[in-house]
N, C-alpha and C positions, 0 to 999 in steps of 0.2 A: 667813587674811588674803589670801594670794595667790589662793586660789580666789574669794573675795569680789570682789577687784579685777578678776579676769578676767570674772566674771559681770556686774559693773557696766559694764565696757568693752564687752562683747558686747551688752548691752541698749541702751546709748547708740548704738553703731554701727548696730544694727538700727532703732532709732527714727529716727535721722537719715537713714539710707539708705532705709528703708522708706517714708518720707514723701515722697520725691522723686517727682514725677509728670511724666515727659517733660521735654523741653527747655523752658526758659523762653521763648525766642524763638519766634515763630510759624514754622511750616513750611507750605509750599504744594506739593502735588503737582499738577502741571498737565498737561493734555492727555491724561488717561487715559480709558479706558472704565470707568465706575463700575457695578459689579454689587453692589448694596448688601445682598443677602441677603434682600430682601423680594420680594413678587410684582410690584413695579414693574419696568418694562422697563429695560434698561441705558441709561445716559446717556453719550453720547460726542460731542464731547470734554467732559470734566468736570474740575473743580478740586476739591481737598479741602484745607481749611485746618485745621491742627492747632495747638493751643496748650495748654501745661501738661498734656499727656497726653490731651486730649479733642478730639474733632471739633467745631470751632466753625462750620464751613460745608462743605457738600458738594452739588454739583449741576453744572449746565451752566456752561460758561465764561462765558456771558452773565449768569448770575444769581449767580455767586460771585466777588466781587472779591478780589484778592490784597492783603494788607497790605503797605505799602511796606517794612517791616523784616523781612519773611518770608524765610527761606531757601527758595529755589525749586528744586524738583526737576522736571525735564522728564520726564514719564512717557509721552511720545508712543509709541504702539504697545503700551503695556502695559495690563493689566487690573487693577483694584483689586477685591479680594474680602475679606470678613471673615475674620479669622484663624480664628474659630470660626463656621461657617455658621449655628449656632443663635443667634448674637448679631449682628443686622444692624448695618450702619454707619448711624448716625443722629446728628444734631446733639445734643451733650451727652453722648454715650456715650464710653467709653474708646476711644482710637485703637488698635485691634488690627486690623492690616491685613496683607494679602498683596499684593504686586505680582507679577503673573504674566505670563509670555510667551505664554500660551495662554488661550483663553476657558474658564473653569471650567464653563460651562454645556454645552460640547460635549466637553470632555476629562475623562473620569472620573478619571484619575490626574494631576490638575492639580498636585498638590504636588511632582511631579518638576520642574516648570517655574517654580519660585519665583525671582524676580529680587530681591525684597526682602521683609523681614519687619519689622513694627513692632509693639511691645508697649507699651501705655500711653504712646504718643507717643515712644518711643525705638527707634531702629533697632537690632535685634539682628542683622540682616543688611542692610547698606546696599545699595540697589538696584544691581545689577551693570550693567545696561544703561541706567539713567537718567542723565541729565546734570544736573549742578548748573548753574544759570543765574546 
C-alpha cells in the first residue's frame, strides 16, 4: 500500500509539473541582436516576446510590439541564439534560447560566453548582464 501511494504521488507530481510550460505572464527580451539559426541575416536591434513557453513574436524593434503586461529584459549588447542550433527560433516554437556576450557566428566556442539560458520559456540561467526594466 505504501508503494502504491508513493507511485500515485510521483505520477501526479510528474503530470502537474510536466504540463507547465514557461511563465504565464509574457516576457520580452529587448534590444538584442537576433541570430535565429536560419540563413536569414541577424536582426539588430530586435525584440523577442515569449508567452507560455513559446515564442509569440521575434524581429526588429519596429515590427515587434511589447505587451503592456510583459516582464521586460533589456538585452542591449547581447546576442540571442537557439539553445540547439538545429532548432531555429521561430514564432510558435518552444522558447529555447541562449543570450550570449559574443557573436556565435564569429566565436566558435560561444558557449563559454552564455549570459542567460531559457528552456521552454523558463530561465534556467537568468541573464547575468541583462537589466530588468
